[in-house]
N, C-alpha and C positions, 0 to 999 in steps of 0.2 A: 656218863654212864659209858663204860667199856661193852661194846658186844662179844660175845664170845665166837672165835676165829669159824666152830662149828656152822653156826648160824649166817654169818657171813657166807662162808662156800654155800651154805643152803641156799643162801637167797640168790648169789650169783647164778648158782645151776638150775634154779626155778625159771630165772628171771631168759637164761638162754636157751631153755627147754619152750618156751612159751614162745620166743621169738621164732624159734624154726617150725612150729606147728602150721604154719600154712604154707611151707614149704612141698612141693610135690615130691614125689617116688622117682626115682631112676626108670622105673620099669614105665611109668606115666610117661616121663620126659623122653623116653626110646618111643612109645609109643605115639605121641603127640607128632614128633619129628619124623616119623613114618606115615602118619596121614597128613601133613602138610606136605609131604615129599611126591605124596602119591598125588594130593590135590593140582599141584602146582606140576604135575606131569613130569618129575625129575628122579622118579625112585627108579625108573631101570638104570640112571647115569652109575658108574660105582664112583664110588664116594670114600677116601683115605679113611682109616678106622680114631686116627687123631684126628681129623676134623669132626666128623660122628660124636667122640669123646668131648673133643671141645663144645659142642652145641649142648651136649647132656650136662657138661658142668656151667653152662652159661643156662640153662633152661633150671636146674638146681638151684642156682645161686640167684636167680635173679624175678624168677618166676613165680605165679600164686598158683595156689592148687585150681582156682575157677578159672585161671587163665588157661592151663593144661588141659583142663577137663573140655573146656570149649575147643581148644583146639584137636584132642583125640576126637570128640562126637560130630567134628563140622565134617558137612560132605558135600558142600559147593566151597568156593573159594572167596565166595561172599560172607559166609558165615564165620569165615575166619577174621570179617573187620573187624 
């Protein structure tokens, strides 16, 4: 049985959208990184924008929404563990 091309494309698009559903947004990653730097006492140190961009890319690519939410809401270093 031959499947129509449009059906195959819909399936691929649907699977890729589901796979990306648990990825955090860029703004959530920025908030989480800012909070982590504050808790670690490094928020006043200057960081190159390229470094921040790399951290955000890494966060968006590898982190889960729940982990980022935890990092955003943490109020101590122990809560980050």
